C-alpha positions as CSV (number, residue, x, y, z in Angstrom):
1,M,16.8,10.4,28.0
2,A,13.6,10.8,26.0
3,K,12.4,8.6,23.1
4,F,10.0,10.0,20.5
5,I,8.3,7.7,18.1
6,S,6.9,9.0,14.6
7,R,4.5,7.3,12.2
8,C,6.6,8.5,9.5
9,S,9.7,6.4,9.6
10,N,12.1,9.0,8.2
11,Q,10.5,12.3,9.7
12,V,12.6,15.2,9.6
13,L,11.7,18.3,11.7
14,C,13.3,21.7,11.2
15,I,14.3,23.6,14.3
16,K,16.3,26.5,12.5
17,P,16.2,26.5,8.8
18,A,19.5,26.9,6.9
19,R,20.5,30.3,5.5
20,V,23.4,32.4,4.0
21,Q,25.0,35.2,5.8
22,N,26.7,38.2,3.7
23,H,29.9,39.1,5.5
24,D,31.9,42.1,3.6
25,G,30.3,40.9,0.2
26,I,31.3,37.3,0.9
27,I,28.4,34.9,1.2
28,F,28.8,32.0,3.8
29,P,26.1,29.2,4.1
30,V,25.1,28.7,7.7
31,P,23.7,25.1,8.2
32,G,20.4,24.8,10.1
33,E,19.3,22.6,13.0
34,H,17.1,19.5,12.3
35,I,15.7,16.5,14.0
36,R,15.9,13.3,12.2
37,F,14.1,10.3,13.1
38,N,15.5,6.8,12.1
39,A,13.2,4.0,11.5
40,G,10.3,6.2,13.3
41,E,12.6,6.7,16.5
42,Y,14.5,9.7,17.8
43,E,16.2,9.6,21.3
44,T,17.8,12.7,22.7
45,E,19.1,14.2,26.1
46,D,19.2,17.9,24.8
47,E,16.3,19.8,26.8
48,K,16.0,22.2,23.9
49,E,15.1,19.4,21.4
50,I,12.7,17.8,23.9
51,E,10.8,20.8,24.7
52,F,10.6,21.7,20.8
53,L,9.1,18.0,20.2
54,R,6.7,18.4,22.9
55,K,5.4,21.9,21.7
56,H,5.4,20.8,18.2
57,R,2.0,20.7,16.2
58,L,2.3,17.2,15.3
59,F,3.0,16.1,18.9
60,G,0.2,13.8,19.9
61,S,-1.1,13.1,16.6
62,S,1.9,11.8,14.5
63,I,4.5,12.1,17.0
64,F,4.5,10.4,20.4
65,E,6.8,10.1,23.4
66,D,7.7,6.8,24.6
67,K,7.3,6.7,28.3
68,L,7.7,3.0,28.7
69,D,11.6,3.2,28.3
70,E,11.8,5.7,31.1
71,K,9.7,3.5,33.5
72,K,12.0,0.7,32.8
73,A,15.0,2.6,33.4
74,A,13.6,3.7,36.6
75,K,12.5,0.3,37.8
76,K,16.2,-1.0,36.9
77,E,17.7,1.8,39.1
78,T,15.5,0.9,42.1
79,S,16.2,-2.7,41.8
């Protein structure tokens, strides 16, 4: 599991924007995909989301990966 920290407590990143689809003249809304930080933290096991966050332009300046949780979990597993 990867944990990310944002300087903005309610940061929302758009992976895929919402759109509308026209099917035989009927318009259907198609929801998008978003990453929503809660109290400045976001945890995920989804590799697609982890890759997206690591490649995002704000990664390293406003969004950081919390490696301490991974080290603590690894240390508990070896103990």
